[in-house]
N, C-alpha and C positions, 0 to 999 in steps of 0.2 A: 504494500499500500503506499503510495506518495504521500510525503508530508503535506499539511496545508501550508498555505502562504496567501495571507489577506490580498497581497497585491494582484494576484489573478482572480480574487473570487469579484464576479459581477455585481454581487449584492452589496458589495464594501464600495463600489465606483461611487457615490456619491460623497463619502467620507474623504476620500483620496483626493477629489477634485478641490477639494478646501485648500486655497493657496498657502496658508501656513502649513497646512500637513506636507504640501509639496515640496515647498522651499527647508521643512525639517530632513525630508527622504532624499533631496537633492544633495544637501550638506553632507548627510551622514552615508552619500554614495549608493543608495537604492533604487536612484532612478537618474536618468539623463538630463540633460537641460530640456530635451523634446518630451521628457513626462513618461520614456519607455523604461522597463522595470529592467534592473541590470541583472543579469544571472551571475551572483558572486560565485559559484560554484564552477561555472565554465571561466571566469576570468580569473579564478585564482591562482592560476597557471601564470597568466600573464603579470598577475602582480607579484609572482614569486621571481619571474624574470627582471623586472624592472628593480626590485628591491635588490638582487644579485647586482646589477648594474651600478647602483647608486654604491654599492659596498665596495667594488671593482673601482670604481671612480674616487672614491674617499682613500683607499689605500694607495692610489698610483699619486693621488693629491701630497698625502703624506710623505711617501718617498720623494717627492720633488721637492718638498720642503727640505727633508733631511737632508739632500744631495747641495741644495743651494744654502744651507745653513754650513755644512762643510767646506763647500768652496770659499764661502765668505771666513772661514775660521781657518784655514789655511796660510800658513805662512808664505809670504809672497816672496819668489826669490828677487834677492838683490843683486844687481851687478856692481861692482865698485869702479868707480871711474878714478881713474889715478890722473891727477893733474901732474903734467909735464911742465918744468919750467924752461921754457925757450928762450934762448936770447935773441934778440933780433941781428937777423944778417944785414949788416951795413957795408957798403961800399967804399 
């Protein structure tokens, strides 16, 4: 037996046509902007992929920041310039 979902119940249509209820359903991700019901089970795999992409992006950003810090903290190679005393050549 399938589970009951009031969003699909035709008898509840009048309740769900209320703009306050619709804005709540939209904010909580149960309907889209057009008022269509979002099947959370179908979209769970998409959400999982998006979450993984965010995690990977955060890791990459952390690595980039660490690399940037390493570069800024490394002592710079200095070249010693020797000043030579030259005597002007006169004719």
